[in-house]
C-alpha positions as CSV (number, residue, x, y, z in Angstrom):
1,M,-42.9,-90.5,-180.3
2,S,-44.0,-88.3,-183.3
3,E,-44.5,-85.4,-180.8
4,L,-40.8,-85.6,-179.7
5,I,-39.7,-85.7,-183.4
6,T,-41.9,-82.7,-184.2
7,A,-40.4,-80.8,-181.3
8,V,-36.8,-81.7,-182.0
9,W,-37.0,-81.3,-185.8
10,P,-36.9,-77.4,-186.0
11,I,-34.1,-77.2,-183.6
12,L,-32.0,-79.6,-185.7
13,C,-32.9,-77.8,-188.9
14,L,-31.7,-74.5,-187.4
15,S,-28.6,-76.0,-185.9
16,M,-27.5,-77.1,-189.3
17,F,-26.5,-73.4,-190.4
18,P,-24.1,-72.7,-187.5
19,L,-22.7,-76.2,-187.8
20,A,-22.0,-75.6,-191.5
21,V,-20.3,-72.2,-190.8
22,W,-18.2,-73.9,-188.0
23,Y,-17.2,-76.6,-190.3
24,L,-16.1,-74.4,-193.0
25,M,-13.9,-72.3,-190.6
26,E,-12.3,-75.4,-189.4
27,A,-11.9,-76.8,-192.9
28,K,-10.2,-73.6,-193.9
29,S,-7.8,-73.9,-190.9
30,V,-7.0,-77.6,-191.7
31,L,-6.5,-76.7,-195.5
32,N,-4.1,-73.9,-194.5
33,L,-2.1,-76.3,-192.2
34,L,-1.8,-78.9,-194.9
35,K,-0.8,-76.2,-197.4
36,S,1.9,-74.8,-195.2
37,E,3.1,-77.8,-193.3
38,H,2.4,-80.7,-195.8
39,P,2.3,-79.3,-199.3
40,Q,2.6,-82.8,-200.9
41,I,-0.6,-84.0,-199.3
42,W,-2.4,-80.7,-200.2
43,L,-1.3,-81.2,-203.8
44,E,-2.6,-84.8,-203.8
45,L,-5.9,-83.5,-202.5
46,G,-6.1,-81.3,-205.8
47,N,-4.7,-78.0,-204.4
48,I,-8.2,-77.6,-202.7
49,Q,-9.5,-74.3,-201.4
50,L,-12.9,-73.4,-200.1
51,V,-13.9,-71.2,-203.0
52,K,-11.3,-71.3,-205.8
53,N,-10.3,-74.6,-207.4
54,N,-13.0,-76.5,-205.4
55,T,-14.5,-79.3,-207.6
56,I,-16.7,-82.2,-206.5
57,S,-13.8,-84.5,-207.1
58,N,-11.4,-82.4,-204.7
59,S,-14.2,-82.0,-202.1
60,Y,-14.7,-85.8,-202.1
61,K,-11.1,-86.5,-201.7
62,F,-10.8,-84.0,-198.8
63,M,-14.0,-85.5,-197.2
64,V,-12.7,-89.0,-197.5
65,Y,-9.3,-87.9,-196.2
66,I,-11.0,-86.4,-193.1
67,L,-13.2,-89.3,-192.5
68,K,-10.6,-91.9,-192.7
69,A,-8.5,-89.7,-190.3
70,D,-5.4,-89.9,-192.6
71,Y,-4.2,-86.8,-191.2
72,R,-3.3,-88.6,-188.0
73,L,-0.4,-90.3,-190.0
74,L,1.3,-87.0,-190.4
75,K,1.9,-86.8,-186.6
76,G,1.2,-83.1,-186.3
77,D,-0.3,-82.3,-183.0
78,K,-2.2,-79.2,-184.2
79,L,-3.3,-80.9,-187.3
80,S,-4.5,-83.9,-185.4
81,R,-6.6,-81.7,-183.0
82,K,-8.1,-79.7,-185.9
83,G,-8.6,-82.8,-188.0
84,N,-10.4,-84.6,-185.1
85,L,-12.8,-81.6,-184.6
86,L,-13.4,-81.3,-188.4
87,R,-14.1,-85.1,-188.5
88,R,-16.6,-84.8,-185.7
89,L,-18.3,-81.8,-187.2
90,L,-18.5,-83.6,-190.6
91,I,-20.1,-86.7,-189.0
92,S,-22.5,-84.7,-187.0
93,G,-23.6,-82.6,-189.9
94,H,-24.2,-85.8,-192.0
95,L,-26.2,-87.3,-189.1
96,I,-28.3,-84.3,-188.5
97,A,-29.0,-83.9,-192.3
98,V,-30.2,-87.5,-192.6
99,F,-32.5,-87.1,-189.4
100,V,-33.9,-83.8,-190.8
101,F,-34.7,-85.5,-194.1
102,I,-36.2,-88.7,-192.7
103,A,-38.2,-87.2,-189.7
104,P,-40.9,-85.8,-191.9
105,I,-41.4,-89.1,-193.6
106,V,-41.6,-90.8,-190.2
107,I,-44.2,-88.3,-188.9
108,G,-46.2,-88.4,-192.1
109,R,-47.0,-92.1,-191.7
């Protein structure tokens, strides 16, 4: 079992970078959609942008908004598609990060 974990661990570590870049590109797209089509929601999330005006509080609000899939309530086809993809990327990134953190502990036993 530890041989499998040892073989998979570097691949997962390396996959985190492209996953993060893809997530940021999709997040920018979703934020632009919210800003242009649903400005009230964008304001409630704290006028969040990827670089400027991006606090921990704003990022947390946006992450919870995506994880709860509240964007589906807005009934926008494009927003739903982009939001669903962003949600999958966010969940995948968290799962990979947890595995990458825990795997060395399991191997070290």
